[in-house]
Backbone as a ProteinNet text record, in pm:
[ID]
protein_1_A
[PRIMARY]
XXXXXXXXXXXXXXXXXXXXXXXXXXXXXXXXXXXXXXXXXXXXXXXXXX
[TERTIARY]
69.1	-62.1	78.1	153	207.5	402.6	466.9	583.1	675.3	680.3	766.3	943.4	937.7	1022.4	927.3	808.5	723.2	656.4	583.9	531.9	531	622.7	601.4	626.6	636.9	564.6	468	399.7	239.6	131.8	243.4	153.4	184.3	264.5	286.4	140.2	203.4	122.9	-27.1	-130.8	-232.7	-268.1	-204.1	-255.7	-257.2	-85.2	-86.8	-229.6	-332.6	-439.2	-530.2	-552.7	-627.2	-615.6	-514.7	-495	-556.9	-496.5	-538.9	-706.4	-745.2	-921.1	-1011.7	-919.8	-1012.3	-992	-840.6	-842.6	-914.7	-939.1	-1003.4	-1149.5	-1184	-1382.9	-1337.4	-1284.6	-1269.7	-1312.9	-1184.8	-1183.2	-1311.8	-1354.7	-1531.9	-1599.1	-1588.6	-1721	-1649	-1590.3	-1578.7	-1614.6	-1597.6	-1611.1	-1795	-1808.4	-2010.1	-2102	-2015.4	-2097.7	-2205.6	-2241.7	-2254.1	-2440.9	-2451.2	-2568.3	-2596.6	-2713.2	-2779.2	-2694.6	-2662.1	-2542.9	-2451.8	-2370.5	-2222.2	-2125.8	-2194.7	-2027.1	-2093.1	-2205.5	-2239.4	-2146.1	-2165.6	-2083.5	-1895.5	-1890.5	-1757.4	-1743.4	-1759.4	-1709.9	-1724.2	-1800.3	-1819	-1683.5	-1638.8	-1559.9	-1440.4	-1334.9	-1237	-1296	-1375.9	-1405.9	-1398.1	-1355.2	-1395.7	-1283.2	-1292.6	-1149.8	-1041.6	-947.9	-873.6	-941.5
-79.8	-7	81.6	176.7	320.7	241.7	292.6	227.2	205	161.7	130	252.5	272.9	415.2	523.5	564.6	677.7	621	511.8	519.9	593.7	616.1	681.9	841.6	912.3	1031.8	1050.1	948.9	968.8	946.3	839.6	853.1	949.2	1024.5	1206.3	1256.1	1239.2	1383.2	1286.3	1229.1	1226.1	1237.7	1176.4	1158.3	1334	1413.1	1555.1	1629.1	1561.9	1612.6	1546.8	1474.1	1358.6	1495.6	1528.9	1574.3	1739	1770.5	1886.8	1955.4	1885.3	1895.5	1803.2	1713.5	1688.1	1847.9	1839.4	1969	2140.2	2139.8	2300.9	2249.1	2120.6	2063.8	2067	2039.9	2057.2	2216.9	2253.3	2458.7	2487.2	2452.5	2531.7	2444.8	2334.6	2314.4	2338.3	2441.3	2461.4	2630	2698.4	2829.8	2871	2778	2720.9	2686	2576	2476.7	2433.8	2335.3	2190.2	2225.8	2248.5	2333.8	2240.3	2231.1	2165.9	2125.4	2257.9	2185.9	2272.8	2232.8	2191.6	2266	2067.4	2002.3	2099.3	2109.4	2238.1	2371.4	2457.8	2563	2520.4	2406.2	2394.3	2365.1	2273.5	2348.1	2419.5	2495	2660.7	2786.2	2747.6	2803.3	2817.3	2688.7	2684.2	2799.5	2838.6	2936.8	3071.5	3120.5	3258.9	3303.1	3434.6	3551.1	3557.7	3622.9	3656.6	3789
-4.9	-30.4	-29.4	136.5	124.5	117.3	80.5	86.7	144.4	314	374.5	429.3	353.2	385.9	375.6	340.5	378.6	510.1	588.7	652.4	804.6	826.8	983.6	878.5	780.9	757.7	724	663.7	632.2	688.3	883.1	986.2	1096.5	1077.2	1167.5	1098.2	946.7	895.4	902.5	982.7	973.4	1113.9	1173.4	1340.3	1362.4	1337.4	1327	1298	1200.8	1079.9	1212.9	1221.5	1339.6	1442.4	1547.9	1692.1	1671.1	1618.5	1511.7	1499.5	1439.3	1417.9	1628.5	1640.6	1729	1851.4	1867.8	1985	1934.9	1799.1	1703.2	1826.4	1800.1	1847.2	1986.6	2067.4	2204	2226.8	2130.3	2195.7	2175.4	2048.6	2022.9	2094.5	2178.8	2271.8	2352.4	2477.7	2591.4	2556	2450.4	2399.9	2379.6	2323.5	2224.7	2379.7	2454	2482.6	2429.1	2464.3	2468.9	2392.9	2188.8	2190.7	2014.5	1992.8	1946.5	1785.7	1749	1530.9	1622.4	1715.1	1752.6	1602.5	1555	1474.1	1331.6	1296.4	1137	1176.6	1314.2	1318	1337.2	1405.8	1449.2	1254.7	1151.9	1001.3	978.2	975	950.5	982.8	1127.1	1182.7	1089.4	1028.9	962.2	845.3	754	636.1	681.1	812.9	805.7	807.1	827.4	733.2	924.9	916.5	1011.7	946.6
[MASK]
++++++++++++++++++++++++++++++++++++++++++++++++++

């Protein structure tokens, strides 16, 4: 599937991506609380301009 040479790099990339998304969701939950449409709000937060 993935060449043995690149497995560590690919694994690290996807773990970093997963942890980034998870922490972003947790921080959004702390800021907004448990509301009905938290997932749709969380997914839209990435599209906000700085």
